[in-house]
N, C-alpha and C positions, 0 to 999 in steps of 0.2 A: 144528251147530258142534261142534268137538272139543277135548278136552284133550290136551296133550302132556306126558308125564312125562320129564324129562331126568335121567339118572343118570350123574354123573361118576365114573369108576372108575380105580383104580390098584392093582395087585397085590392084588386082592380075590377070588381064585379060591375061597376057602373060603366067602365070604358071598354072592357075586353071584348064584348060581343060586337060592338061597332068597329073596333080596330080589326078584328079578324074577318068580319063581313067585307071590309074593304079589300081583303086579299082574295076574294072569290074569283075574280078574273085571272089572277096569277095562278091559282090552283087549277083553273080550267085549262090553262096553258102548260100545266105540268109541274108547277112549283110545289114543293113539299112545305107544309106549315107545321112547325113544332112549337107548342106553348110549354113553358117550363115553369111550374109553380114552386115558389119557395116556402110553402107552408102557410097559405092564406087562411085567415080565420073567417072569411066570408065565402060567397059562392063563385069565386073566380074560376076555379077549376071546372066546376059544373057547367058554367056558361061557356067556357072555352071549348069544351068537347063538341059542341054543336057546329063549330066552324073551323076546327083545326084537324089535321090528319092524325096528330098524336099529341097527347097531353101527358107530360112527365111531372114527377115530383122530385125535387132535388134539395139539398141543403140550402138554406137562405143565404143570399149573396149574389149580386148580379153576375160576377165572374164565374162563380160555381154553377149557376143556372145556365149561363150561356155555354160554358164548356160542356155541360151535360147534354144540352140540346144539340151541340155540334157533334159530339161523339155519336149520339143516336142517329143523326142524319147521315153522317159519313160512313156508317155501317152499310149504307146502300152505295155500291160502287158507281152508280150512275150520277150521284151528287158530285158536282164539280165546283160549286160556288156556294158560299154561305153569306147570308145577310142577317144582321142583328137589328131587331126593331123593338123600340120601347112601346109599352102598352098604350101610351098616350100620344102616339105619333102615327101619322098616316103617310104612306108612300104615294108618290105620283102614280098615275094610272098605268103607265108603261114602265114601271120600275124594273121589272124582270128583263125587258128588252134593252133598257138602258144599260143595265149591268152586263148583260151578255155582250153587247156591242163594245163596251168599255174594256172588257177583259179578253176579247177575242185575240188569239195569238199571243197572249201575255200570261204565261203559266204562273208567274209570281205577282200578279196584279192584286191591288187592294185599293180601297178608296171610300168615298162617302158622297152623299147628296148635299146640295145647297139646302138651306132650311128657311122656312118662314115660321114665325111664332104667332099662334092664334090667340087673340085677346083684344080687349077694348083699348088698352093703353097705346097711343100712337108711338110711344118710344120703343115698343117691342119691334117695330120695323127696323129701327136703327140698331137695336141689339142683334137682330138676325143678320143684318148686313155686315156688322162688325165680326160676328162669328164666322161668316163665310170668308171674309177677307183675311182674317187672322189665320184661318185654316189653310188657305192657299199660300200664304206667306211662310208659314212655319212647318207645314206638313203634319201638323197635329190635328187629329179629328176626334170629335166627341160622339157619345152614344146618341145624342139628339139628332145627329146628322146621318144616322143609319149606316153604320160601318158595314162594308162587305169585303170579302177576301176569297181568293181561290182556295180550293182544297190544298194545293201544293204549298202555298204560303202559310196558311193556317197551321198545317201539320208541321211544317219546318220550324215555326215559332212556338210550337207546343201550346197553342191557344192563348187564352188570357191568363195573365198572372193572377193568382188568387189574392187579391187585395180588397179591403173593405171599401175603398174609394179610389178613383183615378185609374181603374183598370183599362179604360179606353185610352187615356193619355199614355200609359205605360206601353200598351200594345202599339200605339202609333209610333212611339220612339224607337221601338225595335223594328217595326215593319218598314219605316222610312229608310233604314239602313240597307234594306234589300231593294226597295223601289219607292219612288215618290208617289204619294197617293193620287188617285184619279179623282178629280172634283167634277161630279156630274151637276150640270147647271139646273136640271129639273129639280123642283123643290119638294122636299118632304115638309109636312105640316105638323108641328109639334104644339102641344098645349102650353099656353102661357100661365097656367094656374099657379106654379110656384113663384113666378115673378110677381104676379098680381096679388097673391096672398100676402107676401112679405114686403112688397114694394120693389119696383123695377131697379132703382138705383141701389138700394140695399142689397138685393140679390146679386147684382152684377159685381159689386164691390166684394161681397163675400166670396164669390167664385174666383175672382182675381186673387184675393188674399190666399185662398186655399191652394190654388194652382202654383202661385209663387212659392209658398211654403213647401209644396211638394218638390218643385224643381230645385229648391235649396236643400233638400234632403230630409224634410220632416217625415215622421212616422205616419204612414197612411191610416193606421188605426186611430191615432190622435186626431188626424184631420177628419176622419169619418165621425168621430164623437163631436167635434166642433160643428160639423155640418148638421148632425141630428139636433144638437142643442139650439142652433140658429133657426131650425124649422119649427 
């Protein structure tokens, strides 16, 4: 049985080659890597082809792209687990083995990795620690933490809801009704660029505000617009 790594991308020509190159050991052990481009205006798709098994084009939107990649991967009956990776995030070296061990004997398993945030600001270590603790306490996982799920669970939940923002939060809320997420302590490394570009405190407060608004029933389209304006 095989793991599929789904990488949604959009205008990531600077990062995508390095991100996919990090997956070479997983591919050597049998993992399938699918990059899904959302209509990049740069050379993202061209650069992805050198280091992915498949490069797809899908309508723009992380949920749409991830669902398209998952459908493509699951057409192979040998794929039993999906892992969703952001283009600016690196998995730990043995991520495939960690996921396989975590899901063994658990057909409806899902979860995520602990995360560290790469950047110069010392406060990013605290942000990462709080993300990991919050996730353990609430069972809510974010895309930065590299969500994974078994085929059975992903298909039972019909994938990600097509939302312009918070698709990872919404998936977590549905998935935790089936099983509590597995928190793998090995750390994925994600870029701190958005925190450093706009300020760590400002970015954290923005995300808290948007998530609180979402939990209180705000329209995800309005939240996505607020997120774009803040960037």
